[in-house]
C-alpha positions in Angstrom: -81.3 40.3 -150.8 -79.9 38.4 -147.7 -81.2 35.1 -146.6 -83.4 36.5 -143.8 -84.9 39.1 -146.1 -85.5 36.6 -148.9 -87.2 34.2 -146.4 -89.4 37.1 -145.1 -90.4 38.1 -148.6 -91.2 34.5 -149.6 -93.3 34.0 -146.5 -95.2 37.3 -147.1 -96.1 36.2 -150.6 -97.2 32.8 -149.4 -99.4 34.4 -146.7 -101.2 36.5 -149.3 -101.8 33.4 -151.4 -102.9 31.2 -148.5 -105.3 33.9 -147.0 -106.9 34.4 -150.5 -107.4 30.6 -150.8 -108.8 30.4 -147.3 -111.1 33.4 -147.9 -112.6 31.6 -151.0 -113.6 28.4 -149.0 -117.4 28.0 -148.5 -119.3 26.7 -145.5 -119.3 23.0 -146.2 -115.5 22.4 -146.0 -115.5 24.6 -142.8 -118.1 22.4 -141.2 -116.2 19.2 -142.2 -113.0 20.6 -140.7 -114.7 21.4 -137.4 -116.3 17.9 -137.4 -112.9 16.3 -137.9 -111.4 18.4 -135.1 -114.3 17.3 -132.8 -113.8 13.7 -133.8 -110.1 14.0 -132.9 -110.8 15.4 -129.5 -114.3 14.3 -128.3 -113.1 12.0 -125.6 -110.8 14.4 -123.8 -111.5 14.9 -120.1 -109.7 17.0 -117.4 -107.3 18.8 -119.8 -106.4 22.4 -120.1 -107.0 23.1 -123.8 -106.0 26.3 -125.6 -108.2 27.0 -128.6 -108.5 30.3 -130.3 -111.2 32.8 -131.3 -110.8 33.1 -135.1 -110.1 36.2 -137.0 -111.1 36.8 -140.6 -111.7 33.5 -142.4 -109.7 31.3 -140.1 -111.0 27.8 -139.5 -113.3 28.1 -136.5 -112.8 25.8 -133.5 -115.3 27.6 -131.2 -118.1 25.0 -131.6 -115.6 22.3 -130.6 -114.3 24.4 -127.7 -117.9 24.9 -126.5 -118.5 21.1 -126.3 -115.0 20.4 -124.8 -115.6 23.0 -122.1 -118.0 20.6 -120.4 -115.2 18.3 -119.3 -112.1 20.4 -119.7 -110.7 23.9 -119.0 -110.6 26.0 -122.2 -108.4 29.0 -122.6 -107.5 31.3 -125.5 -104.3 33.2 -126.4 -103.6 36.7 -125.3 -100.8 38.8 -126.8 -99.1 40.6 -123.9 -96.3 42.3 -125.8 -94.1 42.3 -128.9 -91.6 39.5 -128.8 -93.3 37.8 -125.8 -94.8 34.4 -125.8 -98.6 34.1 -125.7 -100.4 33.9 -122.4 -103.7 32.0 -122.1 -106.8 33.3 -120.4 -109.7 31.0 -119.4 -112.6 31.1 -121.8 -116.1 29.9 -121.3 -119.1 29.9 -123.7 -120.7 33.3 -123.6 -118.0 35.0 -121.5 -117.5 38.7 -122.0 -115.0 39.5 -124.7 -113.0 42.6 -125.7 -110.8 43.3 -128.7 -107.2 42.8 -128.0 -104.1 43.4 -130.1 -104.3 42.5 -133.8 -108.1 42.6 -133.6 -108.3 39.3 -131.7 -111.1 38.8 -129.2 -110.0 38.0 -125.7 -112.0 37.3 -122.5 -112.3 40.4 -120.2 -111.9 38.2 -117.1 -110.7 34.7 -116.3 -107.7 33.2 -114.8 -104.4 32.7 -116.6 -103.9 29.0 -117.6 -101.0 26.9 -118.9 -102.4 24.6 -121.6 -101.4 21.0 -122.0 -103.0 20.8 -125.4 -103.1 23.6 -128.0 -105.3 24.0 -131.1 -103.2 26.3 -133.3 -104.4 28.4 -136.2 -102.5 28.6 -139.4 -102.2 30.8 -142.4 -100.7 27.9 -144.4 -99.1 24.5 -143.8 -97.4 21.7 -145.6 -97.4 17.9 -145.4 -94.4 17.8 -143.1 -96.1 19.8 -140.4 -94.6 23.2 -141.4 -96.8 26.0 -140.2 -97.0 29.5 -141.8 -98.4 32.0 -139.3 -99.0 35.7 -139.6 -95.3 36.5 -139.1 -95.1 37.7 -135.5 -93.6 34.5 -134.1 -96.0 34.4 -131.2 -96.8 30.7 -131.5 -93.2 29.7 -132.2 -92.0 31.4 -129.0 -94.9 29.9 -127.1 -94.6 26.3 -128.3 -90.8 26.4 -127.7 -91.7 27.0 -124.0 -94.4 24.3 -123.8 -92.5 21.3 -125.0 -94.6 18.8 -123.1 -97.9 20.1 -124.5 -99.8 18.3 -127.3 -100.3 20.5 -130.4 -102.8 20.2 -133.2 -102.8 22.6 -136.1 -106.3 23.5 -137.5 -106.8 24.8 -141.0 -108.7 24.3 -144.3 -107.2 22.1 -147.0 -107.1 25.1 -149.3 -104.3 26.5 -147.1 -102.0 23.6 -147.9 -98.8 24.5 -149.8 -96.0 22.4 -151.1 -93.4 23.6 -148.6 -93.4 26.2 -145.8 -90.0 28.0 -145.9 -88.6 27.5 -142.4 -86.4 29.8 -140.4 -84.3 28.7 -137.5 -87.1 29.5 -134.9 -90.0 27.9 -136.8 -91.6 25.0 -135.1 -93.3 22.1 -137.0 -96.6 20.7 -135.8 -97.1 17.0 -135.0 -100.7 17.0 -136.1 -102.8 19.0 -138.5 -106.6 18.7 -138.9 -108.3 20.0 -142.1 -111.5 19.2 -144.0 -109.5 16.6 -145.9 -108.4 14.6 -142.9 -106.0 14.4 -140.0 -102.3 14.4 -140.9 -99.2 13.9 -138.7 -96.5 11.9 -137.2 -96.9 12.9 -133.5 -98.2 10.9 -130.5 -101.9 10.5 -130.2 -103.7 13.4 -128.6 
């Protein structure tokens, strides 16, 4: 098996394990994670913040997005094509949604925005900021084009693994918020 095939296989196995661990987490750690995310971001004003509408058992930032929408513009990712970076459509609490690619909810209307802060979902992560996604590379492509944006990974502690195997295009995150705390080496958000 070549290096790329071996990396792909290892990541696929880790995804299954991390999703199973995430699926098993009850409501209390989920609430604690959301509270920690809010505590990290509560003072933000005048920002364009990309959150996300969770799929499956992902950590849910929508309560935080709702509160932050009072003083900031909130947007969510939209997949526009295979191999393309994500685009971000404005989101407001209660806006009309439709199901987009990969079963992700997206607003039916709203302007396109360029975020200066992103809350990024993760399938798995490690202490060095390594992020394991779903394997499409959408966030890696997007983050490589938004170099000046602040980035915060959001997950549950059950999703932590020893080390995320990294390929040449994988981007590490400066901050990760979980139910166990806030971890990172980046500049303050």
